[in-house]
N, C-alpha and C positions, 0 to 999 in steps of 0.2 A: 593513638592519635594518627589521623590520616596523613599521608604525606602531602606536602604543600602543593598547591596546583599550581600549574605554568604562569599563572598570572601573579603570584605572591610573589614578594621581594622581603628580603631579609637584610637588616643593616649590618655592614662589615666595616672594617678599617684596612685599608691596604697601605702598607708601609714599604716603601723602597729601601732595600738594604744591600749592601756590598756583602760579598761573601764573608769578609772578616767581622763585619757587623753582625751579621748572621750566627757566627760562631760564637762571638761574646754574649748574644742574647740567648742562645742555647745553653750556653755554660751557666750563666747567671740563674736561668730557669731550673737548671737541675739542682740548685743549692736550695731551692724551695722543698725538696724532700726531706723527709722526717729523718732518714737514715742514709747516710753517704759513707762509704767505706773510704779509708785513707787513701788507697790507690785511686779511686775515682776522683777525689779531691785534687789529689797530685796532677793527674792527667788533664783535669779541667782547667786548673791554674795554668798548665804548661801551654794548654791550647790558647788560652786568652794571651799569654805573654809571646807566643809565636805570632798571633795575630796583630798584636801591637807592633811587634817587631817589623813585620811585613808593611805596616802603615807608617813606618818610618818614625816611630815615636820612642820616648824613653822607656827602657825596660827595667830599669834598677828599682822600680816601685819606692822611689824616694822622692818623686816630685809628681806633679800633675803631668798628665800627656799633654803634647802641643796639638791644638786643634781640638774639635768637638766630635771627632768620627767615632771614638769610643768613650764610654763612661770612664771617669777617674778611678784610679786605685782607691781613693778614699771612700768613694761610693761603693765600690766592691767591698772594701774591708768593712763598712758599715752594714751592708747587706748581708754578708756571711759571718760577721762576728770575729773574723780572723784578721790580726794584724797585718802590717806588711811583711813585717819579719817572719810571721808565721806562714804567710803566703809563699814566701821562699824556701821555708823549711819544707812545706808539702812539695814545692816543685823539685826539690833535692831528691825526694823519694823516687822520682821517675829514673833516677840514676842506679837503683838497686835491680839485682838480677831478678827476674820473675818469683824465683822461689823464696827468696827472702822477703820480696814485697808482699806476697801471699801470707808469709808469717806474720807480717804487720798487720794485714787484714784480719788474720785469724786471732790476733791479740797474743801472739806468742812472743813477739818482739814489741816493745814499747816505742812509741812515737819518737822520742827524742835520741835514744840509742840508735834507732834506725836511721834518723838523720846524720848522725855521726858516722855510721857504717857506709852511708851512700857514698862517702868519699873515696872508699877504697876501689881500686881498679877491679874489674870483673874476675881476674884470675885469683884474687885474694879473697873476694867475695865467695868464690866457689869454694875454695880451702875454708873458709868459716863456715859455710853451709855444710860442708862434710863434717867437720869437728862438732858443730851443733847436733847433728844428728846422730853423730857416734858416741857423744857424751850425754845427750839428752840433757843438754845445757842451754842456756841463753844469755844474752849481754845485757849486762846494767849499763847506765850512762858512762859510769867511770871506766868500766872495761871497755866500752866502745871508743872513748876518747883516748884510752891508752892505744888500742889498736890503730887507730887514726894516726897517732903521732909515730909508732913504729913504722907505718906505712909510708909516711912522709920522710922517714930517715932511711927507707929502703930496708928495713930489718924485719919486716912482717913475714916471716916464715910459718909455715903450717905447725911447726914446733912452738913457736912464739904464741899463735893463736891458741893453741892447746893449753899452754901455760897460762896465759891470761884468763881464759874461761874457767879453769880449774881453781882459780882463786876464789874461797868462800865469800859469797856475799852476806852482809850483815843480815838481811832478811831471811837468810837460808840457815842460820844459826838456830839450834834448837835451844828452847828455854825451857826449864823446870820450874813451875810456879807452885808455890804453897799458899793457901789461904791465910791472910794475916791474922785472922783470928785464931788459928791454930799455934801460932807461935809467938802471939804478942805477949802471952803471960810470964815467957821466959826472959823478956827484956824490959828494961826500965823505959817508961813512958819517954815519947820524945828520941828514942833511939833511931838514928839515921838507918834507911834501908840498905845503904852500903856495908855499914857496920855490921847489921843482922846477917847480909850475906857472908861477909869476911868471917864471922864468928861460926856460922854452920858450916863453912868450907874447912876451916881449922880443925873443927870437931869430927869431921869426916875423914880427914888425913892423919888424925892423931893415931898414933901406934896402940 
């Protein structure tokens, strides 16, 4: 198709926007992508929060902003599918050291544990990262909450971190399964699975 001649005109929409309104527009436009990394969402929401703050508006995400310079949090929540609480959780991720945040993007640390770990000071996050790499371990939500509590009490040492991460998680316990069809003939109909398990264990430990 040939380029338009000098006499042609194209319809355009010119919108005057402040710097902060432009930031909000770009942030919300990025949410239309199919795949957004947790870190990208985290910093996008933080940019929006900072823009709101510079506009002198409420930043607690619990009420609609004063004035009409920026879209309300309710509109952003509806557009992105994230609740206001979830928006705050994403913003918390920006407090993670880069290496831990990368682990969140890579799926090595789940979202909710990462939010809890974001409350640790940088030096404790660095110690945590060293332990994760040394132990080839990761943190569950319960473990992250424990470390956060120890941190708040001033007791989160590298030794405590190692101790917390070495606790076996329920999903890490190996299970031995036997098809029910192979053992059902040895038990009366209706026998509970717990009783079946107990009977097998007793038979195995019997001298």
